[in-house]
KEFI-148465 format. One record per residue (C-alpha): x, y, z. Coordinates in pm, whole numbers. Example, Ala and Ser with C-alpha at 12.3 -4.5 7.8 and 13.67 -1.06 7.14 Angstrom:
<<1230; -450; 780>>
<<1367; -106; 714>>
END
This chain:
<<-1999; 153; -2476>>
<<-1881; 341; -2155>>
<<-1679; 647; -2227>>
<<-1521; 824; -1907>>
<<-1370; 1129; -1900>>
<<-1401; 1246; -1570>>
<<-1419; 1056; -1247>>
<<-1591; 743; -1200>>
<<-1640; 496; -866>>
<<-1803; 178; -884>>
<<-1802; -131; -685>>
<<-1775; -376; -986>>
<<-1701; -356; -1363>>
<<-1768; -675; -1589>>
<<-1715; -611; -1999>>
<<-1872; -920; -2166>>
<<-2016; -957; -2557>>
<<-1953; -707; -2765>>
<<-1932; -406; -2469>>
<<-1663; -133; -2494>>
<<-1494; 89; -2239>>
<<-1286; 361; -2259>>
<<-1129; 586; -1988>>
<<-933; 869; -2018>>
<<-996; 1009; -1661>>
<<-992; 807; -1329>>
<<-1190; 526; -1295>>
<<-1225; 364; -911>>
<<-1360; -10; -914>>
<<-1360; -85; -498>>
<<-1411; -511; -611>>
<<-1342; -653; -917>>
<<-1267; -536; -1289>>
<<-1360; -847; -1516>>
<<-1294; -865; -1863>>
<<-1437; -1173; -2037>>
<<-1517; -1095; -2392>>
<<-1349; -1164; -2771>>
<<-1577; -929; -2929>>
<<-1539; -596; -2669>>
<<-1259; -393; -2579>>
<<-1124; -229; -2252>>
<<-874; 69; -2304>>
<<-780; 295; -2034>>
<<-566; 620; -2125>>
<<-607; 743; -1775>>
<<-587; 622; -1405>>
<<-788; 305; -1333>>
<<-782; 203; -964>>
<<-946; -201; -881>>
<<-880; -425; -627>>
<<-874; -724; -839>>
<<-852; -736; -1206>>
<<-950; -1081; -1455>>
<<-836; -1094; -1810>>
<<-985; -1401; -2017>>
<<-1122; -1479; -2331>>
<<-832; -1422; -2589>>
<<-952; -1037; -2588>>
<<-700; -849; -2800>>
<<-811; -554; -2726>>
<<-722; -465; -2389>>
<<-488; -170; -2387>>
<<-361; 6; -2071>>
<<-165; 313; -2220>>
<<-136; 487; -1874>>
<<-178; 388; -1502>>
<<-316; 71; -1396>>
<<-336; -6; -1023>>
<<-434; -337; -893>>
<<-427; -315; -502>>
<<-460; -704; -503>>
<<-433; -954; -747>>
<<-405; -923; -1146>>
<<-525; -1253; -1285>>
<<-495; -1369; -1660>>
<<-609; -1654; -1777>>
<<-618; -1747; -2148>>
<<-611; -1344; -2243>>
<<-435; -1060; -2336>>
<<-310; -721; -2204>>
<<-154; -448; -2362>>
<<117; -222; -2198>>
<<144; 85; -2446>>
<<479; 287; -2472>>
<<526; 466; -2142>>
<<229; 274; -1961>>
<<231; 172; -1616>>
<<75; -106; -1423>>
<<126; -230; -1077>>
<<-2; -518; -891>>
<<10; -747; -581>>
<<-15; -1052; -720>>
<<12; -1120; -1088>>
<<-118; -1477; -1212>>
<<-119; -1595; -1542>>
<<-198; -1935; -1730>>
<<-221; -1969; -2105>>
<<-150; -1551; -2148>>
<<-7; -1307; -2303>>
<<185; -932; -2201>>
<<279; -702; -2417>>
<<502; -460; -2262>>
<<594; -92; -2518>>
<<875; 151; -2504>>
<<885; 245; -2201>>
<<654; 59; -2028>>
<<647; -57; -1645>>
<<507; -354; -1506>>
<<556; -374; -1170>>
<<486; -671; -917>>
<<533; -573; -597>>
<<478; -931; -394>>
<<479; -1244; -604>>
<<385; -1353; -972>>
<<272; -1699; -1023>>
<<289; -1832; -1423>>
<<85; -2175; -1527>>
<<124; -2314; -1872>>
<<199; -2117; -2202>>
<<262; -1773; -2155>>
<<428; -1521; -2341>>
<<590; -1177; -2259>>
<<681; -985; -2499>>
<<912; -687; -2427>>
<<976; -412; -2735>>
<<1371; -418; -2789>>
<<1471; -76; -2925>>
<<1363; 127; -2585>>
<<1375; 109; -2232>>
<<1139; -85; -2039>>
<<1100; -242; -1708>>
<<927; -599; -1516>>
<<967; -572; -1161>>
<<889; -856; -949>>
<<1012; -1000; -567>>
<<879; -1327; -578>>
<<836; -1558; -921>>
<<662; -1922; -948>>
<<664; -2147; -1211>>
<<418; -2471; -1211>>
<<495; -2711; -1471>>
END
């Protein structure tokens, strides 16, 4: 388990197996954040910057509770991302294939350039409060 309450800057992060990471501070990943495990967890309660992010392996413990900035591509293949109430995600490009994103109350998910969706995707939003999905270009593959 890695727990960060300060500031960490690394080249890459890969979470696999039963690994756990909890960020309540600032995490700067210069290249790629990869979450490829069913038994581990990624919980961001602070600010997380990364160039690319890949989520796979149907992990139900990928939570963004604060601010996630992906400067290039966020790829979710056979994966699940939960953006908790009031959470914010921004990415340049989003690619989803057989994936699920859940937006909590008052969550904001912003895609600055394009979103591409493969098969069997699910975007779930809470109906009680405001939430927002912002994107510039949407590509659907069948």
